Short mmCIF file of the C-alpha atoms (twelve columns), coordinates in Angstrom:
data_MODEL
# 
_entry.id   MODEL 
# 
loop_
_atom_site.group_PDB 
_atom_site.id 
_atom_site.type_symbol 
_atom_site.label_atom_id 
_atom_site.label_alt_id 
_atom_site.label_comp_id 
_atom_site.label_asym_id 
_atom_site.label_seq_id 
_atom_site.Cartn_x 
_atom_site.Cartn_y 
_atom_site.Cartn_z 
_atom_site.pdbx_PDB_model_num 
ATOM 1  C CA . UNK A 1  -1.894  -2.497  16.331  1 
ATOM 2  C CA . UNK A 2  1.533   -4.068  15.913  1 
ATOM 3  C CA . UNK A 3  3.293   -3.426  12.600  1 
ATOM 4  C CA . UNK A 4  5.677   -5.695  10.682  1 
ATOM 5  C CA . UNK A 5  8.513   -4.197  8.618   1 
ATOM 6  C CA . UNK A 6  8.851   -5.900  5.243   1 
ATOM 7  C CA . UNK A 7  10.853  -5.520  2.056   1 
ATOM 8  C CA . UNK A 8  9.282   -6.021  -1.378  1 
ATOM 9  C CA . UNK A 9  10.376  -5.708  -4.971  1 
ATOM 10 C CA . UNK A 10 7.993   -3.689  -7.089  1 
ATOM 11 C CA . UNK A 11 7.921   -2.023  -10.475 1 
ATOM 12 C CA . UNK A 12 9.342   1.509   -9.992  1 
ATOM 13 C CA . UNK A 13 6.557   3.133   -12.039 1 
ATOM 14 C CA . UNK A 14 3.865   1.333   -10.009 1 
ATOM 15 C CA . UNK A 15 5.577   2.399   -6.774  1 
ATOM 16 C CA . UNK A 16 5.697   6.025   -7.932  1 
ATOM 17 C CA . UNK A 17 2.004   5.935   -8.886  1 
ATOM 18 C CA . UNK A 18 1.075   4.308   -5.561  1 
ATOM 19 C CA . UNK A 19 2.997   6.941   -3.583  1 
ATOM 20 C CA . UNK A 20 1.299   9.743   -5.519  1 
ATOM 21 C CA . UNK A 21 -2.112  8.129   -4.979  1 
ATOM 22 C CA . UNK A 22 -1.442  7.762   -1.251  1 
ATOM 23 C CA . UNK A 23 -0.350  11.386  -0.922  1 
ATOM 24 C CA . UNK A 24 -3.346  12.623  -2.933  1 
ATOM 25 C CA . UNK A 25 -5.675  10.645  -0.643  1 
ATOM 26 C CA . UNK A 26 -3.987  11.669  2.601   1 
ATOM 27 C CA . UNK A 27 -2.673  8.155   3.313   1 
ATOM 28 C CA . UNK A 28 0.725   6.726   4.109   1 
ATOM 29 C CA . UNK A 29 1.978   4.105   1.671   1 
ATOM 30 C CA . UNK A 30 1.701   1.551   4.503   1 
ATOM 31 C CA . UNK A 31 -1.940  2.400   5.135   1 
ATOM 32 C CA . UNK A 32 -2.684  2.231   1.411   1 
ATOM 33 C CA . UNK A 33 -1.080  -1.206  1.121   1 
ATOM 34 C CA . UNK A 34 -2.956  -2.463  4.199   1 
ATOM 35 C CA . UNK A 35 -6.227  -1.181  2.746   1 
ATOM 36 C CA . UNK A 36 -5.577  -2.897  -0.612  1 
ATOM 37 C CA . UNK A 37 -4.495  -6.171  1.020   1 
ATOM 38 C CA . UNK A 38 -7.499  -6.246  3.358   1 
ATOM 39 C CA . UNK A 39 -9.882  -5.609  0.456   1 
ATOM 40 C CA . UNK A 40 -8.257  -8.316  -1.692  1 
ATOM 41 C CA . UNK A 41 -8.255  -10.910 1.103   1 
ATOM 42 C CA . UNK A 42 -11.855 -10.108 2.097   1 
ATOM 43 C CA . UNK A 43 -13.065 -10.612 -1.498  1 
ATOM 44 C CA . UNK A 44 -11.861 -14.246 -1.547  1 
# 
């Protein structure tokens, strides 16, 4: 699957929490964000 490099602005505390969550769940931050985005889009 092709990947797109993007830049976002995000609350530093949220970013820190997301990175910790990803590490704790054996995910990369990119995979975590894809998972969240897919779930959000699918629920619409």
